[in-house]
KELUMDREN-202285 format. One record per residue: residue number from 1; residue in three letters; z, x, y of N, C-alpha, C, CB in turn. Coordinates in steps of 0.02 Angstrom, whole numbers. Atoms other than C-alpha are relative to their C-alpha. Glycine has a CB too. Layout:
BEGIN
<tormar pos="NUM" code="Ala" n_w="Z" n_u="X" n_v="Y" ca_w="Z" ca_u="X" ca_v="Y" c_w="Z" c_u="X" c_v="Y" cb_w="Z" cb_u="X" cb_v="Y"/>
...
This chain:
BEGIN
<tormar pos="1" code="Met" n_w="42" n_u="-48" n_v="33" ca_w="4242" ca_u="4623" ca_v="6848" c_w="-56" c_u="-34" c_v="-38" cb_w="41" cb_u="43" cb_v="-47"/>
<tormar pos="2" code="Leu" n_w="50" n_u="36" n_v="38" ca_w="4151" ca_u="4500" ca_v="6734" c_w="-48" c_u="-37" c_v="47" cb_w="33" cb_u="-50" cb_v="-48"/>
<tormar pos="3" code="Lys" n_w="42" n_u="35" n_v="-48" ca_w="4087" ca_u="4403" ca_v="6885" c_w="-52" c_u="47" c_v="30" cb_w="43" cb_u="-32" cb_v="55"/>
<tormar pos="4" code="Arg" n_w="46" n_u="-50" n_v="-27" ca_w="4011" ca_u="4561" ca_v="6958" c_w="-53" c_u="19" c_v="-51" cb_w="39" cb_u="63" cb_v="23"/>
<tormar pos="5" code="Phe" n_w="47" n_u="-16" n_v="53" ca_w="3929" ca_u="4602" ca_v="6791" c_w="-53" c_u="-54" c_v="-6" cb_w="36" cb_u="9" cb_v="-67"/>
<tormar pos="6" code="Ile" n_w="47" n_u="56" n_v="5" ca_w="3849" ca_u="4429" ca_v="6784" c_w="-48" c_u="1" c_v="59" cb_w="38" cb_u="-67" cb_v="-2"/>
<tormar pos="7" code="Ile" n_w="43" n_u="-4" n_v="-59" ca_w="3782" ca_u="4450" ca_v="6961" c_w="-51" c_u="56" c_v="-7" cb_w="42" cb_u="11" cb_v="64"/>
<tormar pos="8" code="Val" n_w="46" n_u="-56" n_v="9" ca_w="3706" ca_u="4619" ca_v="6920" c_w="-53" c_u="-16" c_v="-52" cb_w="39" cb_u="63" cb_v="-22"/>
<tormar pos="9" code="Val" n_w="48" n_u="18" n_v="52" ca_w="3624" ca_u="4551" ca_v="6762" c_w="-51" c_u="-50" c_v="28" cb_w="36" cb_u="-31" cb_v="-61"/>
<tormar pos="10" code="Lys" n_w="46" n_u="48" n_v="-30" ca_w="3549" ca_u="4405" ca_v="6860" c_w="-48" c_u="34" c_v="48" cb_w="39" cb_u="-55" cb_v="36"/>
<tormar pos="11" code="Glu" n_w="43" n_u="-36" n_v="-47" ca_w="3483" ca_u="4523" ca_v="6993" c_w="-52" c_u="41" c_v="-37" cb_w="42" cb_u="45" cb_v="46"/>
<tormar pos="12" code="Arg" n_w="48" n_u="-39" n_v="38" ca_w="3400" ca_u="4633" ca_v="6862" c_w="-53" c_u="-44" c_v="-32" cb_w="35" cb_u="41" cb_v="-55"/>
<tormar pos="13" code="Lys" n_w="49" n_u="47" n_v="27" ca_w="3318" ca_u="4483" ca_v="6780" c_w="-49" c_u="-21" c_v="54" cb_w="35" cb_u="-61" cb_v="-30"/>
<tormar pos="14" code="Leu" n_w="44" n_u="19" n_v="-55" ca_w="3251" ca_u="4429" ca_v="6949" c_w="-46" c_u="58" c_v="19" cb_w="40" cb_u="-21" cb_v="61"/>
<tormar pos="15" code="Met" n_w="41" n_u="-58" n_v="-17" ca_w="3189" ca_u="4606" ca_v="6982" c_w="-59" c_u="6" c_v="-48" cb_w="42" cb_u="64" cb_v="0"/>
<tormar pos="16" code="Ile" n_w="53" n_u="-3" n_v="50" ca_w="3089" ca_u="4604" ca_v="6820" c_w="-50" c_u="-57" c_v="10" cb_w="29" cb_u="-2" cb_v="-72"/>
<tormar pos="17" code="Ile" n_w="44" n_u="57" n_v="-13" ca_w="3020" ca_u="4432" ca_v="6860" c_w="-44" c_u="14" c_v="61" cb_w="40" cb_u="-65" cb_v="11"/>
<tormar pos="18" code="Tyr" n_w="38" n_u="-18" n_v="-60" ca_w="2967" ca_u="4492" ca_v="7033" c_w="-52" c_u="53" c_v="-16" cb_w="46" cb_u="24" cb_v="56"/>
<tormar pos="19" code="Leu" n_w="47" n_u="-54" n_v="18" ca_w="2886" ca_u="4648" ca_v="6958" c_w="-59" c_u="-29" c_v="-39" cb_w="37" cb_u="54" cb_v="-41"/>
<tormar pos="20" code="Phe" n_w="54" n_u="31" n_v="38" ca_w="2788" ca_u="4546" ca_v="6831" c_w="-44" c_u="-43" c_v="45" cb_w="29" cb_u="-43" cb_v="-57"/>
<tormar pos="21" code="Gly" n_w="38" n_u="41" n_v="-46" ca_w="2737" ca_u="4426" ca_v="6969" c_w="-46" c_u="41" c_v="44" cb_w="46" cb_u="-41" cb_v="43"/>
<tormar pos="22" code="Leu" n_w="41" n_u="-44" n_v="-42" ca_w="2675" ca_u="4566" ca_v="7081" c_w="-58" c_u="29" c_v="-40" cb_w="43" cb_u="56" cb_v="30"/>
<tormar pos="23" code="Leu" n_w="53" n_u="-28" n_v="41" ca_w="2578" ca_u="4645" ca_v="6939" c_w="-52" c_u="-53" c_v="-19" cb_w="30" cb_u="30" cb_v="-64"/>
<tormar pos="24" code="Asp" n_w="48" n_u="54" n_v="13" ca_w="2499" ca_u="4476" ca_v="6897" c_w="-45" c_u="-13" c_v="60" cb_w="37" cb_u="-65" cb_v="-19"/>
<tormar pos="25" code="Ile" n_w="41" n_u="10" n_v="-61" ca_w="2442" ca_u="4453" ca_v="7077" c_w="-49" c_u="57" c_v="8" cb_w="46" cb_u="-5" cb_v="62"/>
<tormar pos="26" code="Leu" n_w="45" n_u="-57" n_v="-6" ca_w="2371" ca_u="4629" ca_v="7080" c_w="-55" c_u="-1" c_v="-54" cb_w="39" cb_u="65" cb_v="-5"/>
<tormar pos="27" code="Ala" n_w="51" n_u="6" n_v="53" ca_w="2281" ca_u="4597" ca_v="6914" c_w="-52" c_u="-51" c_v="20" cb_w="33" cb_u="-19" cb_v="-67"/>
<tormar pos="28" code="Gly" n_w="48" n_u="50" n_v="-24" ca_w="2202" ca_u="4441" ca_v="6988" c_w="-45" c_u="27" c_v="55" cb_w="37" cb_u="-62" cb_v="25"/>
<tormar pos="29" code="Ile" n_w="39" n_u="-31" n_v="-53" ca_w="2148" ca_u="4537" ca_v="7142" c_w="-49" c_u="51" c_v="-29" cb_w="46" cb_u="34" cb_v="52"/>
<tormar pos="30" code="Ser" n_w="43" n_u="-49" n_v="32" ca_w="2079" ca_u="4674" ca_v="7031" c_w="-60" c_u="-33" c_v="-34" cb_w="39" cb_u="40" cb_v="-52"/>
<tormar pos="31" code="Leu" n_w="54" n_u="37" n_v="31" ca_w="1977" ca_u="4547" ca_v="6934" c_w="-49" c_u="-27" c_v="52" cb_w="27" cb_u="-58" cb_v="-43"/>
<tormar pos="32" code="Leu" n_w="43" n_u="23" n_v="-54" ca_w="1911" ca_u="4474" ca_v="7097" c_w="-42" c_u="56" c_v="29" cb_w="42" cb_u="-33" cb_v="55"/>
<tormar pos="33" code="Leu" n_w="36" n_u="-57" n_v="-27" ca_w="1863" ca_u="4646" ca_v="7161" c_w="-56" c_u="24" c_v="-46" cb_w="47" cb_u="56" cb_v="14"/>
<tormar pos="34" code="Leu" n_w="53" n_u="-18" n_v="46" ca_w="1760" ca_u="4675" ca_v="7004" c_w="-64" c_u="-40" c_v="15" cb_w="22" cb_u="-12" cb_v="-72"/>
<tormar pos="35" code="Lys" n_w="59" n_u="39" n_v="-20" ca_w="1644" ca_u="4538" ca_v="7069" c_w="-42" c_u="41" c_v="50" cb_w="22" cb_u="-67" cb_v="32"/>
<tormar pos="36" code="Phe" n_w="33" n_u="-40" n_v="-51" ca_w="1602" ca_u="4660" ca_v="7211" c_w="-8" c_u="73" c_v="-21" cb_w="38" cb_u="-5" cb_v="65"/>
<tormar pos="37" code="Asn" n_w="7" n_u="-67" n_v="30" ca_w="1592" ca_u="4812" ca_v="7095" c_w="51" c_u="51" c_v="27" cb_w="-70" cb_u="26" cb_v="14"/>
<tormar pos="38" code="Val" n_w="-55" n_u="-44" n_v="-20" ca_w="1758" ca_u="4883" ca_v="7156" c_w="51" c_u="0" c_v="-57" cb_w="32" cb_u="-23" cb_v="68"/>
<tormar pos="39" code="Asp" n_w="-47" n_u="-4" n_v="56" ca_w="1864" ca_u="4944" ca_v="7011" c_w="68" c_u="24" c_v="26" cb_w="-26" cb_u="48" cb_v="-56"/>
<tormar pos="40" code="Phe" n_w="-67" n_u="-15" n_v="-25" ca_w="2045" ca_u="4936" ca_v="7071" c_w="48" c_u="0" c_v="-59" cb_w="22" cb_u="-52" cb_v="54"/>
<tormar pos="41" code="Tyr" n_w="-44" n_u="-7" n_v="58" ca_w="2142" ca_u="4999" ca_v="6918" c_w="-10" c_u="-56" c_v="-51" cb_w="73" cb_u="2" cb_v="23"/>
<tormar pos="42" code="Gly" n_w="15" n_u="56" n_v="44" ca_w="2055" ca_u="4867" ca_v="6813" c_w="23" c_u="12" c_v="-72" cb_w="-72" cb_u="-13" cb_v="0"/>
<tormar pos="43" code="Leu" n_w="-20" n_u="-15" n_v="69" ca_w="2086" ca_u="4954" ca_v="6647" c_w="75" c_u="-3" c_v="-9" cb_w="-27" cb_u="69" cb_v="-20"/>
<tormar pos="44" code="Phe" n_w="-73" n_u="3" n_v="3" ca_w="2272" ca_u="4973" ca_v="6684" c_w="23" c_u="-73" c_v="-3" cb_w="31" cb_u="35" cb_v="62"/>
<tormar pos="45" code="Phe" n_w="-22" n_u="70" n_v="-2" ca_w="2290" ca_u="4788" ca_v="6726" c_w="-21" c_u="-38" c_v="-63" cb_w="-27" cb_u="-35" cb_v="62"/>
<tormar pos="46" code="Ala" n_w="22" n_u="33" n_v="62" ca_w="2189" ca_u="4734" ca_v="6574" c_w="47" c_u="17" c_v="-57" cb_w="-72" cb_u="21" cb_v="-17"/>
<tormar pos="47" code="Ile" n_w="-47" n_u="-21" n_v="53" ca_w="2300" ca_u="4835" ca_v="6458" c_w="68" c_u="-31" c_v="12" cb_w="5" cb_u="78" cb_v="-3"/>
<tormar pos="48" code="Tyr" n_w="-64" n_u="30" n_v="-16" ca_w="2454" ca_u="4772" ca_v="6549" c_w="3" c_u="-73" c_v="-21" cb_w="14" cb_u="5" cb_v="76"/>
<tormar pos="49" code="Leu" n_w="1" n_u="71" n_v="18" ca_w="2403" ca_u="4590" ca_v="6526" c_w="-2" c_u="-11" c_v="-75" cb_w="-60" cb_u="-34" cb_v="32"/>
<tormar pos="50" code="Ile" n_w="5" n_u="8" n_v="73" ca_w="2359" ca_u="4613" ca_v="6343" c_w="67" c_u="17" c_v="-33" cb_w="-55" cb_u="45" cb_v="-28"/>
<tormar pos="51" code="Ile" n_w="-65" n_u="-19" n_v="28" ca_w="2523" ca_u="4703" ca_v="6304" c_w="53" c_u="-53" c_v="16" cb_w="22" cb_u="69" cb_v="26"/>
<tormar pos="52" code="Lys" n_w="-49" n_u="52" n_v="-18" ca_w="2625" ca_u="4574" ca_v="6400" c_w="-12" c_u="-63" c_v="-41" cb_w="-4" cb_u="-16" cb_v="76"/>
<tormar pos="53" code="Gly" n_w="15" n_u="58" n_v="41" ca_w="2535" ca_u="4437" ca_v="6305" c_w="22" c_u="8" c_v="-72" cb_w="-74" cb_u="-14" cb_v="2"/>
<tormar pos="54" code="Ile" n_w="-22" n_u="-13" n_v="69" ca_w="2574" ca_u="4519" ca_v="6138" c_w="76" c_u="-2" c_v="-5" cb_w="-27" cb_u="68" cb_v="-24"/>
<tormar pos="55" code="Val" n_w="-73" n_u="-2" n_v="1" ca_w="2757" ca_u="4546" ca_v="6181" c_w="29" c_u="-70" c_v="2" cb_w="28" cb_u="42" cb_v="58"/>
<tormar pos="56" code="Phe" n_w="-26" n_u="69" n_v="-7" ca_w="2784" ca_u="4364" ca_v="6232" c_w="-48" c_u="-49" c_v="-32" cb_w="11" cb_u="-17" cb_v="74"/>
<tormar pos="57" code="Ile" n_w="53" n_u="38" n_v="33" ca_w="2659" ca_u="4289" ca_v="6108" c_w="19" c_u="-73" c_v="-13" cb_w="-18" cb_u="33" cb_v="-66"/>
<tormar pos="58" code="Arg" n_w="-21" n_u="68" n_v="18" ca_w="2763" ca_u="4133" ca_v="6075" c_w="-16" c_u="-52" c_v="54" cb_w="74" cb_u="-1" cb_v="-14"/>
<tormar pos="59" code="Tyr" n_w="9" n_u="45" n_v="-56" ca_w="2723" ca_u="4058" ca_v="6245" c_w="-74" c_u="-7" c_v="17" cb_w="39" cb_u="24" cb_v="61"/>
<tormar pos="60" code="Leu" n_w="69" n_u="14" n_v="-16" ca_w="2560" ca_u="3977" ca_v="6297" c_w="-23" c_u="40" c_v="60" cb_w="-9" cb_u="-75" cb_v="14"/>
<tormar pos="61" code="Ala" n_w="17" n_u="-40" n_v="-59" ca_w="2563" ca_u="4068" ca_v="6464" c_w="-18" c_u="71" c_v="-19" cb_w="57" cb_u="-1" cb_v="51"/>
<tormar pos="62" code="Ser" n_w="14" n_u="-69" n_v="22" ca_w="2564" ca_u="4235" ca_v="6374" c_w="-67" c_u="4" c_v="-36" cb_w="55" cb_u="25" cb_v="-45"/>
<tormar pos="63" code="Ile" n_w="65" n_u="1" n_v="32" ca_w="2414" ca_u="4186" ca_v="6271" c_w="-54" c_u="-3" c_v="53" cb_w="-7" cb_u="-61" cb_v="-49"/>
<tormar pos="64" code="Ala" n_w="47" n_u="2" n_v="-56" ca_w="2325" ca_u="4143" ca_v="6433" c_w="-4" c_u="68" c_v="34" cb_w="21" cb_u="-54" cb_v="51"/>
<tormar pos="65" code="Asp" n_w="1" n_u="-68" n_v="-28" ca_w="2376" ca_u="4315" ca_v="6499" c_w="-44" c_u="47" c_v="-43" cb_w="72" cb_u="29" cb_v="6"/>
<tormar pos="66" code="Met" n_w="41" n_u="-42" n_v="45" ca_w="2298" ca_u="4397" ca_v="6346" c_w="-74" c_u="-15" c_v="10" cb_w="20" cb_u="-12" cb_v="-74"/>
<tormar pos="67" code="Val" n_w="69" n_u="19" n_v="-11" ca_w="2138" ca_u="4299" ca_v="6372" c_w="-25" c_u="28" c_v="67" cb_w="-8" cb_u="-76" cb_v="-2"/>
<tormar pos="68" code="Ala" n_w="19" n_u="-28" n_v="-65" ca_w="2136" ca_u="4351" ca_v="6556" c_w="-10" c_u="76" c_v="-5" cb_w="53" cb_u="-17" cb_v="53"/>
<tormar pos="69" code="Gly" n_w="8" n_u="-72" n_v="10" ca_w="2160" ca_u="4533" ca_v="6503" c_w="-64" c_u="16" c_v="-37" cb_w="59" cb_u="27" cb_v="-39"/>
<tormar pos="70" code="Leu" n_w="62" n_u="-11" n_v="36" ca_w="2016" ca_u="4520" ca_v="6381" c_w="-60" c_u="-15" c_v="45" cb_w="-3" cb_u="-45" cb_v="-63"/>
<tormar pos="71" code="Met" n_w="54" n_u="14" n_v="-48" ca_w="1908" ca_u="4441" ca_v="6516" c_w="-8" c_u="58" c_v="50" cb_w="14" cb_u="-65" cb_v="37"/>
<tormar pos="72" code="Leu" n_w="2" n_u="-57" n_v="-45" ca_w="1954" ca_u="4585" ca_v="6630" c_w="-34" c_u="59" c_v="-33" cb_w="71" cb_u="19" cb_v="23"/>
<tormar pos="73" code="Leu" n_w="33" n_u="-54" n_v="38" ca_w="1903" ca_u="4710" ca_v="6496" c_w="-75" c_u="-13" c_v="-6" cb_w="31" cb_u="7" cb_v="-70"/>
<tormar pos="74" code="Tyr" n_w="70" n_u="18" n_v="6" ca_w="1740" ca_u="4617" ca_v="6470" c_w="-37" c_u="12" c_v="66" cb_w="-7" cb_u="-74" cb_v="-21"/>
<tormar pos="75" code="Ala" n_w="32" n_u="-10" n_v="-65" ca_w="1702" ca_u="4620" ca_v="6657" c_w="-6" c_u="74" c_v="17" cb_w="40" cb_u="-37" cb_v="55"/>
<tormar pos="76" code="Ile" n_w="2" n_u="-72" n_v="-14" ca_w="1742" ca_u="4806" ca_v="6667" c_w="-57" c_u="33" c_v="-38" cb_w="66" cb_u="34" cb_v="-17"/>
<tormar pos="77" code="Tyr" n_w="46" n_u="-38" n_v="43" ca_w="1636" ca_u="4863" ca_v="6521" c_w="-72" c_u="-27" c_v="1" cb_w="25" cb_u="-1" cb_v="-69"/>
<tormar pos="78" code="Thr" n_w="68" n_u="26" n_v="-1" ca_w="1486" ca_u="4746" ca_v="6538" c_w="-27" c_u="-6" c_v="70" cb_w="-2" cb_u="-67" cb_v="-35"/>
<tormar pos="79" code="Gly" n_w="22" n_u="10" n_v="-69" ca_w="1480" ca_u="4725" ca_v="6726" c_w="-20" c_u="-72" c_v="14" cb_w="-58" cb_u="46" cb_v="14"/>
<tormar pos="80" code="His" n_w="18" n_u="70" n_v="-7" ca_w="1451" ca_u="4540" ca_v="6698" c_w="62" c_u="-40" c_v="22" cb_w="-29" cb_u="-29" cb_v="-67"/>
<tormar pos="81" code="Phe" n_w="-55" n_u="40" n_v="-26" ca_w="1561" ca_u="4425" ca_v="6801" c_w="-16" c_u="-73" c_v="-10" cb_w="12" cb_u="15" cb_v="76"/>
<tormar pos="82" code="Ala" n_w="14" n_u="69" n_v="17" ca_w="1564" ca_u="4251" ca_v="6726" c_w="38" c_u="-48" c_v="47" cb_w="19" cb_u="-14" cb_v="-73"/>
<tormar pos="83" code="Ile" n_w="-32" n_u="51" n_v="-41" ca_w="1611" ca_u="4091" ca_v="6816" c_w="72" c_u="-12" c_v="-23" cb_w="-40" cb_u="-66" cb_v="-2"/>
<tormar pos="84" code="Ile" n_w="-67" n_u="12" n_v="27" ca_w="1762" ca_u="4072" ca_v="6701" c_w="51" c_u="51" c_v="25" cb_w="-2" cb_u="0" cb_v="-77"/>
<tormar pos="85" code="Asn" n_w="-46" n_u="-50" n_v="-27" ca_w="1835" ca_u="4230" ca_v="6777" c_w="37" c_u="-26" c_v="61" cb_w="-39" cb_u="64" cb_v="19"/>
<tormar pos="86" code="Tyr" n_w="-36" n_u="30" n_v="-56" ca_w="1877" ca_u="4128" ca_v="6931" c_w="62" c_u="-38" c_v="-22" cb_w="-47" cb_u="-46" cb_v="40"/>
<tormar pos="87" code="Ala" n_w="-58" n_u="35" n_v="27" ca_w="1992" ca_u="4023" ca_v="6824" c_w="55" c_u="50" c_v="-17" cb_w="-19" cb_u="-41" cb_v="-64"/>
<tormar pos="88" code="Ala" n_w="-50" n_u="-51" n_v="15" ca_w="2079" ca_u="4182" ca_v="6765" c_w="30" c_u="28" c_v="64" cb_w="-32" cb_u="58" cb_v="-40"/>
<tormar pos="89" code="Ile" n_w="-26" n_u="-24" n_v="-64" ca_w="2095" ca_u="4242" ca_v="6945" c_w="51" c_u="-50" c_v="28" cb_w="-57" cb_u="11" cb_v="51"/>
<tormar pos="90" code="Ile" n_w="-46" n_u="52" n_v="-26" ca_w="2173" ca_u="4077" ca_v="7000" c_w="63" c_u="-3" c_v="-42" cb_w="-35" cb_u="-70" cb_v="0"/>
<tormar pos="91" code="Trp" n_w="-58" n_u="1" n_v="44" ca_w="2287" ca_u="4078" ca_v="6847" c_w="48" c_u="57" c_v="16" cb_w="-23" cb_u="5" cb_v="-74"/>
<tormar pos="92" code="Leu" n_w="-42" n_u="-58" n_v="-11" ca_w="2351" ca_u="4254" ca_v="6879" c_w="34" c_u="-2" c_v="68" cb_w="-40" cb_u="64" cb_v="-7"/>
<tormar pos="93" code="Val" n_w="-28" n_u="1" n_v="-67" ca_w="2376" ca_u="4233" ca_v="7066" c_w="52" c_u="-55" c_v="8" cb_w="-55" cb_u="-9" cb_v="53"/>
<tormar pos="94" code="Gln" n_w="-50" n_u="53" n_v="-6" ca_w="2464" ca_u="4065" ca_v="7054" c_w="62" c_u="14" c_v="-42" cb_w="-30" cb_u="-68" cb_v="-19"/>
<tormar pos="95" code="Lys" n_w="-57" n_u="-16" n_v="42" ca_w="2573" ca_u="4124" ca_v="6911" c_w="43" c_u="54" c_v="32" cb_w="-23" cb_u="22" cb_v="-70"/>
<tormar pos="96" code="Gly" n_w="-37" n_u="-53" n_v="-34" ca_w="2620" ca_u="4280" ca_v="7006" c_w="36" c_u="-25" c_v="62" cb_w="-47" cb_u="55" cb_v="19"/>
<tormar pos="97" code="Ser" n_w="-33" n_u="26" n_v="-61" ca_w="2657" ca_u="4185" ca_v="7167" c_w="57" c_u="-47" c_v="-17" cb_w="-51" cb_u="-35" cb_v="44"/>
<tormar pos="98" code="Phe" n_w="-55" n_u="44" n_v="20" ca_w="2763" ca_u="4057" ca_v="7075" c_w="61" c_u="40" c_v="-22" cb_w="-22" cb_u="-47" cb_v="-55"/>
<tormar pos="99" code="Ser" n_w="-57" n_u="-40" n_v="22" ca_w="2871" ca_u="4197" ca_v="7007" c_w="43" c_u="24" c_v="59" cb_w="-24" cb_u="60" cb_v="-40"/>
<tormar pos="100" code="Phe" n_w="-40" n_u="-19" n_v="-58" ca_w="2926" ca_u="4237" ca_v="7185" c_w="42" c_u="-57" c_v="28" cb_w="-46" cb_u="26" cb_v="54"/>
<tormar pos="101" code="Met" n_w="-39" n_u="57" n_v="-23" ca_w="2997" ca_u="4063" ca_v="7209" c_w="65" c_u="-5" c_v="-39" cb_w="-40" cb_u="-65" cb_v="-7"/>
<tormar pos="102" code="Lys" n_w="-64" n_u="6" n_v="33" ca_w="3181" ca_u="4049" ca_v="7172" c_w="15" c_u="-74" c_v="-11" cb_w="57" cb_u="33" cb_v="41"/>
<tormar pos="103" code="Val" n_w="-17" n_u="70" n_v="17" ca_w="3218" ca_u="3887" ca_v="7081" c_w="61" c_u="3" c_v="-45" cb_w="-60" cb_u="-37" cb_v="-36"/>
<tormar pos="104" code="Phe" n_w="-62" n_u="-1" n_v="39" ca_w="3396" ca_u="3865" ca_v="7021" c_w="25" c_u="-70" c_v="-9" cb_w="54" cb_u="42" cb_v="35"/>
């Protein structure tokens, strides 16, 4: 019974990690699409990144997520796509893709 409980808890943790990874990849794609004036739920992903950064504020990666969310907001509201946005795109996509790798 305890062994089954531990397995279920591990599977739920992995499910949340996969969900966060997928949302990070989609946020990076959304930021890239803003370069071509295509708004793919940009505001949703910006708010998501900022909230996730605030919740996990103790980690450097979360601070980088907050900065990426602020950059996404800046790109949405000003229409200006800076060169540094490419660094945020690469950060979000690589972080999201690494979350799909199982390392035990």
